[in-house]
C-alpha positions, 0 to 999 in steps of 0.5 A: 849489647852482645858486648855486655853480656859475659865473657867467661863461665860460671861455675855452678859447682855441685848444683849440676848433675849429669842426667842419666844416659838414659835421656829419661829427666830426673822428676818430670817422668814424662820427658826425655831429654835430647842432647842439641848442641850449637847454642852451647855444647851440652844444650838440651831440650825437654820433650813430652810425646804425650801431648808434643809439648818441648822445651827448647831452650835456645836452640832456637828461639820465637823472638829475633834477639839481635833486633831490639824492636822485636825484642821490646816488642816480643814479636812471635816469629821462629829464629836461630839460636841467639848469635851473640853467644852460639859457638857451632852453627853446624851443630846449632842446625842439626839441632833444629833439624832433629827438633823439627823432626820431632813435629812438637805441637807446643814450645816454650823457648829460652827466649821469646813467647810460646808458639804452637801448632801449624805456626810452630811447624811451619816456621821450623820448616822454614827455618831449616829450609832458609837456614843461611839467610835466616839463622845465620849472622852476617858474621862472627867469629865461628861462622867458618869454624866452631870453638872446640870444647869438652867437659873440662870447657874450651880447647880452642876458638877460631882467630877474632874477627874484625867488627867492621863498625869498629874498625871505621870508628877506630880509623875515624878517630884515628884521622881525627887525632891527626888532623888535630895534632897536624893543626895544632903544629900548623899554628905553633908554625 
């Protein structure tokens, strides 16, 4: 379903403010923000030391977003960020390593149900340990090279990777149309 998602930026105008450089979170004095790029360049998580509560956004998720069945059932499992919009997999992995090092007790993610305790910590450890097989998609534009972005937006993206399913359907459609054209020409003769 990734092809249905917006492909461009959304202008939030003056509704977005820069976070203080000291890591504090305005209006949430117990929390600190931690820069966790990868899923997006400016992604942050919010962490409260007292009870080790983590608001993770999409740095990692607890329902695999690439599986319709997992999304519908809300099957709980610690996974990497959603593949449909993660332009920097190296940074995403480093961010998950940072999060695991915090040893959170409770995490709420952007997709999925909250997870806690040993299930959370073990899930994060497994995610870091098995990143290539658990988090990385099999194919995609950003696997070998990340998008380059700055404060003004996208600077460059790697070349598009052909989707094998689309290529197979396009080839099959071409063969079918060519076959129909040849058949029609033979009937005229």
